[in-house]
Backbone bond lengths (Angstrom), bond angles and torsions (degrees), N, CA, C in turn:
res aa  C-N    CA-C-N  psi(-1)  N-CA   C-N-CA  omega(-1)  CA-C   N-CA-C  phi
1 M - - - 1.455 - - 1.517 107.65 -
2 R 1.293 116.25 128.35 1.459 122.48 -179.08 1.524 109.46 -84.05
3 T 1.337 117.18 137.87 1.465 122.68 175.01 1.522 108.96 -127.86
4 S 1.302 115.59 161.29 1.456 121.13 -179.23 1.519 108.74 -141.08
5 E 1.323 116.09 151.29 1.460 120.19 175.81 1.529 111.53 -88.48
6 R 1.321 117.45 -1.24 1.462 121.88 -174.01 1.529 112.18 -90.13
7 F 1.326 114.64 155.92 1.467 122.84 173.66 1.513 108.44 -64.12
8 P 1.291 120.90 139.38 1.456 130.82 -1.32 1.526 112.99 -94.64
9 W 1.317 116.80 17.68 1.463 120.72 -173.09 1.517 113.48 -78.91
10 N 1.318 117.89 -22.76 1.454 119.84 -177.65 1.522 110.37 -136.11
11 W 1.316 114.85 133.17 1.456 121.56 169.12 1.508 106.96 -138.38
12 G 1.314 117.57 105.24 1.445 123.32 172.38 1.519 117.50 86.27
13 A 1.325 118.93 -8.68 1.466 120.67 -178.13 1.527 110.15 -79.92
14 T 1.317 115.83 141.91 1.459 121.81 177.82 1.529 110.04 -82.66
15 A 1.305 116.24 168.51 1.469 120.90 178.56 1.529 110.90 -58.84
16 S 1.322 117.73 -41.49 1.472 119.46 -179.64 1.534 111.42 -69.44
17 E 1.336 117.99 -34.30 1.467 120.90 175.84 1.524 110.98 -67.46
18 L 1.327 116.39 -38.24 1.468 120.32 176.99 1.521 111.36 -64.63
19 A 1.314 117.34 -36.85 1.466 121.78 -175.50 1.533 113.42 -82.19
20 A 1.316 117.93 -17.30 1.467 121.56 -176.30 1.521 111.89 -67.75
21 E 1.317 114.90 158.33 1.465 120.90 173.64 1.523 107.89 -95.05
22 Y 1.322 116.10 145.40 1.452 123.10 -178.06 1.526 109.30 -127.93
23 A 1.313 116.33 150.71 1.472 120.45 -179.51 1.517 111.70 -57.91
24 C 1.316 118.25 -36.21 1.471 121.09 -177.91 1.528 112.47 -62.58
25 D 1.331 117.76 -22.53 1.468 120.61 -179.57 1.520 111.12 -59.97
26 R 1.319 118.15 -28.54 1.471 121.91 -178.00 1.517 112.79 -72.97
27 Y 1.330 117.74 -12.55 1.461 120.73 -171.78 1.518 114.12 -103.29
28 L 1.308 117.31 9.32 1.450 119.62 174.54 1.524 107.41 -122.61
29 P 1.328 116.87 91.23 1.460 119.53 -176.57 1.527 111.08 -61.27
30 G 1.310 115.97 143.44 1.455 120.22 177.07 1.504 114.84 85.87
31 G 1.327 118.09 3.04 1.457 120.08 177.76 1.511 113.31 75.46
32 G 1.310 114.90 -163.60 1.464 120.75 -176.89 1.502 109.50 149.29
33 T 1.306 115.43 -147.56 1.453 121.99 -176.65 1.525 108.76 -125.47
34 A 1.319 116.08 142.17 1.459 121.21 178.87 1.516 109.76 -110.30
35 A 1.324 115.34 132.17 1.460 122.47 171.91 1.525 106.87 -98.80
36 M 1.326 116.39 130.22 1.468 121.76 -175.51 1.531 110.43 -116.30
37 R 1.337 113.97 140.08 1.463 121.34 174.20 1.529 107.21 -136.35
38 A 1.318 118.14 140.97 1.462 120.54 179.94 1.519 109.79 -151.56
39 V 1.327 114.20 151.64 1.462 120.53 -177.63 1.523 108.94 -147.84
40 D 1.336 115.93 146.73 1.465 121.93 173.99 1.530 108.76 -76.29
41 V 1.335 114.95 147.12 1.464 121.26 179.23 1.521 108.24 -127.79
42 D 1.304 117.08 130.99 1.475 121.97 176.95 1.523 110.24 -86.22
43 A 1.341 114.65 55.67 1.470 122.00 178.25 1.523 107.03 -162.67
44 P 1.332 116.94 155.04 1.465 119.58 178.13 1.542 112.02 -63.33
45 A 1.323 115.52 160.30 1.457 121.62 -175.67 1.534 112.55 -61.26
46 D 1.332 118.91 -33.64 1.470 119.17 -179.10 1.519 111.01 -65.95
47 I 1.320 117.94 -35.45 1.466 120.82 177.35 1.527 109.79 -73.01
48 A 1.326 117.77 -41.36 1.468 120.59 176.96 1.526 110.29 -60.72
49 F 1.333 117.52 -41.80 1.460 120.55 179.02 1.530 110.58 -64.91
50 R 1.327 116.52 -39.52 1.477 118.79 178.38 1.506 110.71 -58.68
51 W 1.353 116.58 -35.19 1.457 119.00 176.15 1.525 111.81 -72.21
52 L 1.326 118.26 -31.25 1.474 119.16 172.68 1.526 110.77 -60.92
53 C 1.327 116.79 -34.99 1.471 120.46 177.69 1.526 111.45 -61.95
54 Q 1.317 116.85 -24.53 1.469 121.20 178.60 1.535 111.91 -64.44
55 L 1.326 117.62 -14.60 1.459 119.76 177.44 1.525 111.52 -63.42
56 K 1.334 117.62 -15.70 1.463 121.03 171.89 1.530 110.32 -67.04
57 V 1.316 116.63 -25.26 1.452 122.63 -173.11 1.539 112.01 -95.79
58 A 1.324 116.69 -39.03 1.470 121.50 -174.86 1.523 109.65 -161.57
59 P 1.340 117.37 163.01 1.472 120.17 -177.49 1.528 115.73 -81.92
60 Y 1.339 119.81 -22.54 1.467 122.60 177.02 1.523 114.31 61.70
61 S 1.301 117.22 27.04 1.461 120.34 177.00 1.530 107.00 -112.47
62 Y 1.300 117.84 -128.05 1.465 121.62 176.79 1.522 107.45 -87.22
63 D 1.326 115.87 97.78 1.458 121.21 -171.61 1.525 113.38 -58.68
64 L 1.302 118.27 -31.03 1.461 120.33 178.64 1.529 110.46 -62.57
65 L 1.332 116.59 -36.29 1.464 121.30 -178.91 1.513 114.02 -85.18
66 D 1.327 116.80 -45.85 1.462 118.14 -170.27 1.520 115.34 -115.84
67 N 1.328 117.16 11.28 1.466 119.63 176.40 1.533 109.85 -139.06
68 W 1.307 115.77 28.47 1.467 123.29 176.64 1.522 112.54 50.62
69 G 1.340 115.59 35.51 1.452 120.76 176.55 1.518 115.68 82.83
70 R 1.328 117.20 -6.70 1.467 119.89 178.03 1.530 108.91 -82.86
71 R 1.316 115.57 140.10 1.467 120.03 179.50 1.520 110.13 -75.46
72 S 1.322 116.34 130.86 1.463 120.97 174.06 1.527 108.24 -62.23
73 P 1.332 118.49 137.19 1.470 121.11 -176.46 1.530 112.48 -57.82
74 R 1.305 115.54 142.48 1.456 121.43 178.29 1.519 111.60 -105.34
75 T 1.312 116.77 9.37 1.457 122.68 171.72 1.529 107.37 -125.95
76 L 1.318 116.43 153.13 1.457 121.05 -178.47 1.514 110.97 -67.17
77 T 1.311 115.74 135.12 1.457 122.84 178.79 1.531 108.27 -88.87
78 P 1.327 118.17 118.75 1.471 119.95 179.33 1.535 110.83 -55.63
79 G 1.327 115.26 133.45 1.454 121.26 177.54 1.516 115.35 90.73
80 A 1.320 118.41 -15.48 1.469 120.27 -179.09 1.525 111.62 -64.75
81 E 1.307 117.19 -20.89 1.469 120.73 -179.82 1.530 112.01 -78.99
82 R 1.325 117.98 -11.33 1.469 120.85 177.44 1.519 107.76 -83.19
83 L 1.318 115.01 99.38 1.451 121.26 -175.30 1.521 111.58 -96.90
84 A 1.334 115.21 148.70 1.461 121.52 173.52 1.524 107.80 -146.88
85 A 1.323 115.55 137.34 1.468 118.78 176.31 1.524 107.79 -53.59
86 G 1.305 115.81 136.82 1.458 121.97 -178.37 1.519 113.56 99.22
87 D 1.348 118.08 -13.21 1.471 120.47 177.37 1.528 109.96 -57.55
88 T 1.327 115.92 143.67 1.459 121.08 172.83 1.522 108.49 -79.47
89 V 1.333 115.39 135.57 1.458 122.14 -178.05 1.529 107.41 -130.62
90 M 1.316 117.11 131.14 1.471 123.56 179.38 1.537 111.76 52.34
91 T 1.269 118.65 31.95 1.478 128.47 176.95 1.529 115.91 62.95
92 I 1.327 119.71 -21.45 1.472 119.42 -177.09 1.533 113.39 -120.34
93 F 1.335 116.97 5.08 1.468 120.36 179.96 1.521 110.17 -123.97
94 R 1.326 113.89 160.36 1.467 123.11 174.28 1.523 107.10 -119.83
95 L 1.332 116.18 136.79 1.461 121.18 176.15 1.530 107.65 -72.14
96 A 1.331 116.01 111.38 1.460 121.08 -178.90 1.524 110.81 -81.69
97 E 1.326 115.97 -42.39 1.458 120.87 176.86 1.516 108.72 -162.89
98 F 1.329 115.30 165.80 1.451 120.51 177.96 1.505 109.30 -154.56
99 E 1.317 113.69 154.89 1.456 121.73 170.22 1.524 105.31 -116.48
100 P 1.342 117.89 116.36 1.462 120.04 -175.73 1.531 112.77 -50.36
101 D 1.320 114.59 137.65 1.468 124.22 178.54 1.526 113.62 61.31
102 R 1.337 118.22 16.66 1.463 119.58 -178.44 1.521 114.62 -139.83
103 E 1.337 118.40 -57.08 1.465 118.79 -164.91 1.525 112.75 -146.50
104 L 1.337 115.47 145.73 1.457 124.32 172.65 1.518 108.61 -122.45
105 A 1.330 117.45 141.68 1.470 122.56 172.60 1.520 106.99 -124.21
106 L 1.314 116.48 126.98 1.468 122.97 -175.62 1.517 110.81 -121.52
107 V 1.327 115.35 146.71 1.466 122.27 172.15 1.523 107.05 -128.67
108 P 1.324 116.90 152.96 1.468 118.04 -177.47 1.524 112.59 -71.30
109 L 1.325 114.66 143.11 1.453 121.28 166.93 1.535 106.69 -70.97
110 P 1.318 119.52 167.99 1.476 119.41 179.23 1.532 113.99 -52.14
111 T 1.333 117.03 -39.30 1.474 119.94 177.63 1.522 111.08 -61.05
112 G 1.319 117.27 -45.76 1.460 121.59 179.36 1.512 112.07 -64.86
113 E 1.328 116.69 -38.72 1.473 118.94 179.29 1.518 111.26 -69.22
114 R 1.341 117.72 -34.80 1.471 119.24 175.48 1.523 110.77 -65.07
115 L 1.320 117.57 -36.96 1.463 121.21 -179.69 1.529 112.78 -72.55
116 F 1.336 115.91 -45.85 1.471 120.05 -168.40 1.517 115.03 -119.30
117 G 1.322 118.22 -8.62 1.450 120.70 -177.13 1.511 111.36 86.29
118 P 1.322 116.83 -177.61 1.466 119.96 -179.41 1.533 110.41 -67.84
119 M 1.306 114.56 141.58 1.464 120.99 178.71 1.519 108.36 -169.15
120 A 1.298 116.44 171.42 1.460 122.68 170.31 1.529 106.70 -142.72
121 V 1.315 115.59 148.72 1.458 121.03 -177.54 1.525 108.77 -130.40
122 G 1.312 115.88 139.16 1.452 120.45 177.08 1.515 111.20 -130.80
123 Y 1.318 114.84 149.22 1.456 122.14 175.37 1.516 107.55 -132.93
124 R 1.313 115.29 141.37 1.462 120.43 -179.43 1.525 109.03 -140.10
125 A 1.333 115.94 141.26 1.465 122.91 172.22 1.532 106.84 -116.68
126 V 1.336 115.84 124.34 1.457 120.03 -177.93 1.535 109.62 -131.84
127 P 1.338 116.81 145.97 1.468 119.70 176.73 1.534 111.09 -63.22
128 A 1.316 115.31 146.68 1.471 120.93 177.44 1.518 108.78 -155.80
129 G 1.304 116.48 126.12 1.463 120.55 176.86 1.514 112.52 67.11
130 E 1.316 115.79 -167.97 1.454 123.13 -178.74 1.530 110.89 -76.86
131 G 1.312 117.09 99.83 1.461 121.30 175.99 1.512 115.00 74.79
132 G 1.331 118.23 4.11 1.447 121.40 -179.93 1.515 111.83 -103.81
133 S 1.312 115.36 -176.77 1.454 120.57 179.28 1.519 109.75 -156.06
134 R 1.304 114.34 178.96 1.461 121.90 175.31 1.518 107.89 -127.63
135 L 1.311 115.99 139.95 1.461 122.30 168.84 1.519 106.55 -104.84
136 I 1.328 115.64 128.03 1.455 121.86 -176.99 1.517 108.04 -123.17
137 G 1.312 115.97 131.59 1.459 121.91 174.90 1.510 109.42 -118.19
138 R 1.334 115.96 143.46 1.465 121.48 -178.72 1.516 107.98 -137.60
139 L 1.313 116.17 126.50 1.457 123.10 176.33 1.518 108.09 -113.05
140 C 1.327 116.47 116.95 1.464 122.30 -179.74 1.524 108.74 -98.74
141 L 1.312 115.39 122.13 1.459 121.81 -176.43 1.522 110.74 -122.85
142 P 1.334 117.40 143.36 1.460 119.72 177.36 1.526 109.88 -75.39
143 P 1.341 117.04 161.94 1.454 118.88 174.44 1.531 109.50 -63.43
144 G 1.305 115.93 149.21 1.462 118.75 177.50 1.515 111.65 155.18
145 P 1.330 115.23 171.92 1.468 119.74 -175.02 1.525 114.15 -68.76
146 R 1.334 118.77 -23.30 1.472 121.04 -177.97 1.521 113.47 -88.59
147 T 1.333 117.64 -8.17 1.456 122.06 -172.53 1.529 112.19 -58.00
148 Y 1.312 117.95 -47.26 1.461 121.29 -178.38 1.529 111.19 -63.23
149 L 1.331 117.14 -43.67 1.481 120.41 179.52 1.523 111.59 -64.58
150 L 1.339 117.09 -40.41 1.463 120.33 177.62 1.530 110.54 -64.13
151 A 1.325 117.49 -39.86 1.473 120.85 178.09 1.529 110.75 -63.62
152 C 1.321 117.58 -39.45 1.472 120.83 178.19 1.530 110.74 -64.86
153 G 1.327 116.81 -46.65 1.465 120.60 178.32 1.518 111.73 -62.69
154 D 1.327 115.77 -41.14 1.452 120.37 179.22 1.522 111.48 -64.49
155 L 1.319 117.07 -36.52 1.459 120.43 178.53 1.526 110.04 -56.40
156 L 1.307 117.36 -45.62 1.462 120.48 179.01 1.521 111.70 -65.10
157 M 1.324 116.73 -47.15 1.462 121.09 -173.02 1.537 112.22 -74.37
158 M 1.342 116.94 -49.77 1.468 118.98 -176.48 1.521 111.41 -70.43
159 R 1.325 117.52 -33.11 1.462 120.06 176.64 1.528 109.37 -58.07
160 K 1.331 116.34 -50.49 1.462 121.36 179.11 1.522 110.35 -60.99
161 Q 1.330 116.43 -42.59 1.453 121.44 -179.57 1.536 111.55 -59.87
162 L 1.327 116.91 -50.22 1.460 120.36 -178.35 1.530 111.55 -65.38
163 L 1.320 117.13 -39.84 1.470 119.48 177.12 1.530 111.31 -63.00
164 T 1.320 116.96 -40.81 1.467 120.86 179.26 1.522 110.34 -65.51
165 L 1.341 117.22 -47.05 1.465 120.51 179.77 1.529 111.30 -63.37
166 A 1.333 117.01 -38.80 1.471 120.45 178.24 1.518 110.73 -63.40
167 A 1.329 117.83 -43.05 1.464 121.48 178.77 1.531 110.78 -63.99
168 C 1.322 117.18 -41.50 1.470 120.46 178.33 1.520 110.98 -64.85
169 A 1.327 117.71 -42.47 1.469 121.31 179.33 1.524 110.23 -63.62
170 A 1.324 117.36 -43.56 1.471 120.99 179.67 1.520 110.78 -62.46
171 R 1.322 117.49 -41.29 1.468 120.49 178.60 1.535 110.42 -65.64
172 T 1.331 117.27 -43.32 1.468 120.81 177.96 1.528 110.45 -58.15
173 Y 1.318 116.16 -43.72 1.464 121.00 -179.23 1.528 111.12 -65.82
174 R 1.328 117.10 -46.57 1.468 120.56 178.18 1.530 111.58 -58.84
175 E 1.313 117.37 -43.69 1.473 120.94 -177.46 1.528 112.27 -70.69
176 A 1.332 117.92 -23.71 1.468 121.17 -178.45 1.525 112.57 -86.12
177 R 1.335 116.96 -18.99 1.479 119.66 -178.37 1.514 109.95 -76.93
178 P 1.345 115.88 143.08 1.471 118.27 175.71 1.529 109.63 -67.91
179 A 1.302 115.43 148.26 1.487 120.99 -178.14 1.496 111.71 -70.54
């Protein structure tokens, strides 16, 4: 999978994050281009990953656009962390595989593929610094005329999504620590 440090292909990902292999890469036959997004989280990776599990419940991006105007929950939904391959995620994706406390790989359901074409999406939570972590998102797109436009749209949506999830994880961590 080809990656680039240039706009709109990268927002916030480091060189090592760009070069890494992700589970979602296996789900786009024939290769293509990966758009990467990453953000620092003021919480440990296990808490950040738990918030990634919330994608089963809501998209956490611009709720007016991708959640029919309903606000994505700002508290953890009990049971959302129990993952199984085949789970519906963000209403248009299926959980293809996961590594507990680390990574999710998603592929579009038929509705999502009709809307956006073939693709694969991955999310990863990794430790970083003292008690912090990184949330990394990867969108794998096939070659074609729509690839650049999809990467631009994804930059807006996934950026907001990762920032929202990072803020929720940081708040969860702050509230769980003893005073």
